[in-house]
C-alpha positions as CSV (number, residue, x, y, z in Angstrom):
1,M,-40.8,25.4,45.2
2,K,-38.1,26.5,42.8
3,R,-35.9,23.6,44.0
4,G,-38.7,21.1,43.3
5,L,-39.3,22.7,39.9
6,L,-35.6,22.4,39.0
7,L,-35.5,18.8,40.1
8,G,-38.5,18.1,38.0
9,M,-37.0,19.8,35.0
10,S,-33.7,18.0,35.5
11,L,-35.4,14.6,35.7
12,T,-37.4,15.4,32.5
13,A,-34.1,16.4,30.8
14,V,-32.4,13.2,31.8
15,L,-35.3,11.1,30.5
16,V,-35.3,13.0,27.2
17,L,-31.5,12.6,26.8
18,A,-31.7,9.0,27.7
19,A,-34.5,8.5,25.1
20,C,-32.4,10.3,22.5
21,G,-29.4,8.2,23.4
22,N,-31.3,5.0,23.1
23,K,-32.8,6.2,19.8
24,G,-29.2,7.0,18.5
25,N,-28.0,3.5,19.5
26,S,-31.0,2.0,17.9
27,N,-30.3,3.9,14.7
28,T,-26.7,2.8,14.7
29,A,-27.6,-0.9,15.1
30,E,-30.3,-0.5,12.5
31,S,-27.8,1.2,10.1
32,S,-25.3,-1.7,10.7
33,E,-28.1,-4.2,10.3
34,K,-29.1,-2.7,7.0
35,H,-25.5,-2.4,5.8
36,Y,-24.8,-6.1,5.9
37,P,-24.3,-8.5,4.1
38,V,-21.7,-6.8,2.0
39,T,-20.5,-8.5,-1.2
40,I,-17.1,-7.5,-2.6
41,Q,-15.8,-8.6,-6.0
42,N,-12.2,-9.6,-5.1
43,F,-9.5,-11.9,-6.5
44,K,-7.9,-15.3,-6.3
45,K,-5.2,-17.3,-8.2
46,A,-4.2,-21.0,-8.2
47,E,-1.1,-22.1,-6.3
48,G,2.0,-21.1,-8.1
49,S,0.1,-19.2,-10.8
50,T,0.5,-15.5,-11.7
51,V,-2.9,-15.3,-13.4
52,W,-5.6,-13.7,-11.3
53,G,-9.3,-14.4,-11.5
54,Q,-12.3,-12.9,-9.7
55,K,-13.8,-14.3,-6.5
56,E,-16.6,-12.8,-4.4
57,Q,-16.2,-12.3,-0.7
58,V,-19.4,-12.0,1.3
59,F,-19.2,-10.3,4.7
60,K,-22.2,-10.8,7.0
61,K,-20.6,-8.5,9.5
62,A,-17.4,-6.5,9.9
63,P,-14.4,-8.7,10.5
64,E,-13.0,-8.5,14.1
65,R,-9.5,-10.1,13.7
66,I,-7.4,-8.9,10.7
67,M,-4.0,-10.3,9.7
68,A,-2.2,-7.8,7.5
69,N,0.5,-9.4,5.4
70,T,2.7,-6.2,5.1
71,R,3.4,-3.0,7.0
72,P,1.8,-0.7,4.4
73,A,-1.4,-2.9,4.5
74,A,-1.6,-2.5,8.2
75,E,-0.9,1.3,8.0
76,L,-3.8,1.7,5.6
77,L,-6.2,0.1,8.2
78,L,-4.9,2.5,10.9
79,H,-5.9,5.5,8.7
80,L,-9.4,4.0,8.7
81,G,-9.5,3.7,12.5
82,L,-9.2,-0.1,12.5
83,G,-6.1,-0.6,14.6
84,D,-8.0,-2.4,17.4
85,K,-9.0,-5.1,14.9
86,I,-5.4,-5.9,13.7
87,V,-4.2,-9.2,15.3
88,G,-0.9,-9.5,13.4
89,V,1.4,-7.8,10.9
90,G,3.9,-9.5,8.6
91,A,6.8,-8.0,6.6
92,D,7.6,-5.3,9.1
93,F,10.1,-3.3,7.0
94,G,10.1,-0.2,4.8
95,A,9.7,3.5,5.5
96,P,7.2,4.1,8.3
97,D,4.3,6.4,8.0
98,K,5.2,9.0,10.6
99,T,1.6,10.2,10.9
100,I,0.5,6.9,12.5
101,E,3.8,5.6,13.8
102,A,2.7,5.6,17.5
103,E,-0.4,3.6,16.7
104,Y,1.6,1.2,14.5
105,A,4.1,0.6,17.4
106,K,1.2,-0.9,19.5
107,L,0.5,-3.7,16.9
108,N,1.4,-7.3,17.1
109,I,4.4,-7.6,14.7
110,L,4.8,-11.2,13.7
111,S,8.0,-10.9,11.8
112,H,10.4,-8.4,10.2
113,G,10.2,-10.6,7.1
114,Y,7.4,-12.4,5.3
115,V,5.3,-14.8,7.3
116,G,4.0,-18.3,6.4
117,K,0.5,-19.7,6.6
118,E,1.1,-21.4,10.0
119,V,2.0,-18.1,11.6
120,V,-0.9,-16.4,10.0
121,L,-3.4,-19.0,11.3
122,G,-1.8,-18.7,14.7
123,T,-3.4,-15.3,15.1
124,N,-6.9,-16.8,14.6
125,P,-7.9,-14.3,12.0
126,D,-11.3,-13.9,10.4
127,L,-9.7,-11.8,7.6
128,V,-6.3,-12.2,5.9
129,Y,-5.6,-9.0,3.9
130,G,-2.9,-7.3,1.9
131,R,-0.5,-7.7,-1.1
132,G,-1.7,-10.2,-3.7
133,G,1.7,-11.8,-4.4
134,L,1.8,-13.2,-0.9
135,F,-1.4,-15.2,-1.3
136,D,0.2,-18.5,-2.2
137,N,1.5,-21.7,-0.5
138,G,5.0,-22.2,0.6
139,D,7.6,-20.5,2.8
140,G,6.8,-16.8,3.3
141,Y,3.3,-17.0,1.8
142,V,0.1,-16.6,3.8
143,G,-1.8,-19.3,1.8
144,T,-3.9,-19.2,-1.3
145,V,-7.3,-17.4,-1.2
146,D,-9.1,-20.7,-1.8
147,S,-7.3,-22.6,1.0
148,L,-8.0,-19.8,3.5
149,N,-11.6,-19.5,2.5
150,E,-12.1,-23.2,2.9
151,M,-11.0,-22.8,6.5
152,G,-13.6,-20.1,7.0
153,V,-11.2,-17.2,6.8
154,K,-12.2,-14.3,4.6
155,T,-9.6,-12.7,2.3
156,Y,-9.1,-9.3,0.8
157,V,-6.4,-9.0,-1.9
158,L,-5.5,-5.4,-2.6
159,E,-6.7,-4.6,-6.1
160,S,-3.6,-2.4,-6.6
161,S,-1.4,-5.5,-6.3
162,V,-2.9,-7.6,-9.0
163,T,-2.2,-7.4,-12.7
164,G,-3.8,-4.3,-14.1
165,G,-3.6,-2.4,-10.8
166,T,-2.7,1.3,-10.8
167,Y,-2.5,3.9,-8.1
168,D,-6.2,4.7,-8.8
169,S,-6.9,1.1,-7.6
170,I,-5.9,2.2,-4.1
171,Y,-9.0,4.4,-4.1
172,K,-11.2,1.4,-5.0
173,D,-9.5,-0.6,-2.2
174,I,-10.2,2.1,0.3
175,E,-13.8,2.3,-0.8
176,N,-14.1,-1.5,-0.4
177,L,-12.6,-1.4,3.0
178,G,-15.0,1.4,3.9
179,R,-17.9,-0.9,2.9
180,I,-16.5,-4.1,4.6
181,F,-16.0,-2.3,8.0
182,N,-18.8,0.2,7.6
183,V,-16.4,3.2,7.9
184,R,-17.4,4.8,4.7
185,A,-17.0,8.4,5.9
186,K,-13.4,7.8,7.0
187,A,-12.7,6.0,3.7
188,Q,-14.0,9.0,1.7
189,S,-12.0,11.4,3.8
190,F,-8.8,9.5,3.3
191,I,-9.4,9.2,-0.4
192,K,-9.8,13.0,-0.7
193,E,-6.6,13.5,1.2
194,L,-4.6,11.3,-1.2
195,R,-6.3,12.7,-4.3
196,D,-5.4,16.2,-3.1
197,R,-1.7,15.2,-2.7
198,Q,-1.7,13.5,-6.1
199,E,-3.2,16.7,-7.7
200,T,-0.5,18.9,-6.0
201,I,2.3,16.8,-7.6
202,S,0.5,16.9,-11.0
203,S,0.0,20.7,-10.7
204,K,3.6,21.4,-9.9
205,L,4.9,19.2,-12.7
206,K,2.6,20.6,-15.3
207,V,5.5,22.7,-16.8
208,I,7.4,19.4,-17.6
209,K,6.1,18.7,-21.1
210,E,8.2,15.6,-21.9
211,K,8.6,12.3,-20.0
212,K,12.0,11.0,-19.1
213,T,12.8,7.3,-19.4
214,F,14.0,5.2,-16.5
215,A,15.2,1.7,-15.7
216,Y,15.1,0.0,-12.3
217,L,18.2,-1.6,-10.9
218,H,17.3,-4.1,-8.1
219,M,20.7,-4.0,-6.3
220,T,22.0,-4.9,-2.9
221,D,25.6,-5.4,-3.8
222,P,27.2,-2.2,-5.3
223,N,29.4,-4.3,-7.5
224,E,26.6,-6.4,-9.1
225,V,24.4,-4.5,-11.6
226,F,21.0,-6.3,-11.8
227,V,18.4,-4.8,-14.1
228,D,14.8,-5.6,-13.1
229,A,12.5,-4.8,-16.1
230,E,9.2,-4.8,-14.1
231,G,7.8,-4.7,-17.6
232,D,4.4,-6.1,-16.6
233,D,4.0,-4.5,-13.1
234,T,1.2,-2.1,-13.9
235,F,1.1,-0.4,-10.5
236,F,4.9,0.2,-10.5
237,N,4.8,1.7,-13.9
238,D,1.7,3.9,-13.2
239,A,3.3,5.2,-10.0
240,F,6.4,6.5,-11.8
241,N,4.1,8.1,-14.4
242,M,3.1,10.5,-11.7
243,V,6.5,12.0,-11.7
244,K,6.7,12.0,-15.6
245,L,8.9,8.9,-15.8
246,E,8.3,6.1,-18.3
247,N,9.8,2.7,-17.7
248,I,12.1,2.1,-20.8
249,F,11.5,-1.7,-20.3
250,K,7.7,-1.5,-20.0
251,G,6.3,-4.6,-21.7
252,T,9.7,-6.3,-21.9
253,P,9.4,-10.0,-21.0
254,G,12.2,-12.0,-19.4
255,E,15.6,-10.9,-18.1
256,V,17.3,-7.7,-19.2
257,S,21.1,-7.8,-19.4
258,V,23.5,-5.0,-18.6
259,E,24.3,-4.8,-22.4
260,M,20.5,-4.2,-23.0
261,L,20.5,-1.5,-20.4
262,I,23.5,0.3,-22.0
263,A,21.9,0.1,-25.4
264,A,18.5,1.4,-24.1
265,D,20.3,4.3,-22.4
266,P,17.5,5.6,-20.1
267,D,17.6,9.2,-18.8
268,V,17.2,8.1,-15.2
269,L,18.2,5.1,-13.0
270,I,16.1,4.1,-10.0
271,I,17.6,2.0,-7.2
272,P,16.0,0.7,-4.0
273,N,16.7,2.4,-0.7
274,W,17.4,-0.3,1.8
275,E,18.0,2.0,4.8
276,T,14.7,1.1,6.4
277,Y,15.3,-2.6,5.8
278,D,18.9,-3.4,6.8
279,G,20.5,0.0,7.2
280,S,22.3,-0.1,3.8
281,S,23.0,3.4,2.4
282,P,22.0,3.9,-1.2
283,D,25.0,6.2,-1.5
284,K,27.4,3.2,-1.8
285,I,25.4,1.8,-4.8
286,K,25.2,5.3,-6.4
287,K,29.0,5.7,-6.0
288,A,29.7,2.3,-7.5
289,L,27.4,2.9,-10.5
290,Y,28.9,6.3,-11.3
291,A,32.4,4.8,-11.1
292,N,31.5,1.7,-13.2
293,P,33.5,2.1,-16.5
294,K,31.1,-0.2,-18.3
295,L,28.2,2.3,-17.7
296,S,30.2,5.5,-18.4
297,S,28.6,6.2,-21.8
298,M,25.0,6.3,-20.3
299,K,23.1,9.6,-20.0
300,A,22.0,8.8,-16.4
301,I,25.6,8.3,-15.4
302,K,26.9,11.4,-17.1
303,N,24.1,13.6,-15.8
304,K,24.1,12.2,-12.3
305,Q,20.5,11.0,-12.6
306,I,20.4,8.1,-10.1
307,Y,17.6,8.2,-7.5
308,A,16.9,5.9,-4.6
309,V,13.3,5.0,-3.6
310,D,12.3,3.0,-0.6
311,Y,11.2,-0.6,-1.4
312,N,7.8,-0.2,0.1
313,Y,7.0,2.9,-1.9
314,M,7.6,0.8,-5.1
315,F,6.3,-2.6,-4.1
316,G,4.0,-2.1,-1.1
317,Y,1.1,-1.5,-3.5
318,S,-0.6,0.8,-1.0
319,Y,-1.4,4.4,-0.4
320,N,2.1,5.3,0.8
321,T,3.5,5.1,-2.7
322,I,2.5,8.8,-2.9
323,D,5.1,9.5,-0.1
324,G,7.8,8.1,-2.3
325,I,6.6,9.9,-5.4
326,E,6.6,13.2,-3.5
327,I,10.1,12.7,-2.3
328,L,11.3,11.7,-5.8
329,A,9.6,14.7,-7.4
330,K,11.3,17.1,-5.0
331,E,14.7,15.5,-5.6
332,M,14.3,15.6,-9.4
333,Y,12.7,19.0,-9.6
334,P,13.6,20.9,-6.5
335,N,13.0,24.4,-8.0
336,L,9.3,23.4,-8.7
337,F,8.7,22.5,-5.0
338,N,10.3,25.5,-3.3
C-alpha cells in the first residue's frame, strides 16, 4: 500500500517537474522571441577614410559565427560566455587576460598578425566584430562595413575604437553585445566588475592633485627615437587620464620631431612593451633613451620617468586597457598601492 502510494507520488512529482521544465523552456523561447529583432546604432566609414558615420545593424537573432579581428575583441566575448560562437581570431598578440587564458587557447587563431578579408570570409562568419581601424579594404584589413554587409555579414565596430571613443565607450559596447546576444545579465555583471576596478584606481590616486604630462614614443629600435603624437586618439588619451597623465601633444596634428619633444619637455615618457609580441625587452629602449645625449636635458630622462605599456593596453580599444592602467599606476605610485 505504501509502495503504491510512493510510486503514485513519485509519478505525480515527475509530471509536475516535467510540466515546470516545459514551462521554463517555453518562457525562454518566448523571452528570446520577444527580444528580437535588436537594432544597434553602429558605425561605418568609406574605404580609405578616417571619418566615421553611423549605420544601423539589425539582428533578427543572435549571431552564431563570430570573427573577432583582434585578441582583446575575442577576450571580451569570452567574458560574456560567447566562446562557442567564435569561429576565428585575428591579430593574436599582446598581453593575455590570464583569467580566461584557458578558454582563449581553445579558439581558432587565424594569424599572429592582422588578417585580410579573404581569410575572414573563409570562416563563414555571420558577424565580423572588433577594432574599427581594421574595417577597410587592403592587406591586413577585414573589409569595409558596407562591403561585408552587402554579402549578408553583420558587423559590429567597437564604439571605443572610433573617433570620440573613451574608456566609458567600453561600457556601451558591452551593453550592446549583451543586447545582440541576449546575455544582458552577464554584460551588466562584467560592467560592474570593470567600473569597480576603475573606481579603485581613482580612489587611490585621489591624493594626486596635479596631472603630469607625457609623450608616447612608438619605438622598436632603441637607437631611433620616434614620437607618435596620438593627438586625436580620444580613447588613448582618455585611458591615460585615469592615471593622472595628460598627453602633451593632445590635439597636435601631423608629425612631431625630436626637437619638438625636447622643447615640450613632458614629465613622463611612455614606450610600447613588445615582450608579448616579439619578445623584445623594453629595458633596452629605456637604457638607450636614458643614455641619449640629445635628450639629457629632459625632465623625464633626469627623473627616470620612462614607463613601458603593452601595445594592446594602449591600442586594443577594449576592456583590458584597465589592466595596463592598473600596472602603470602601481609603477608610478607604488606607495599608494601597498
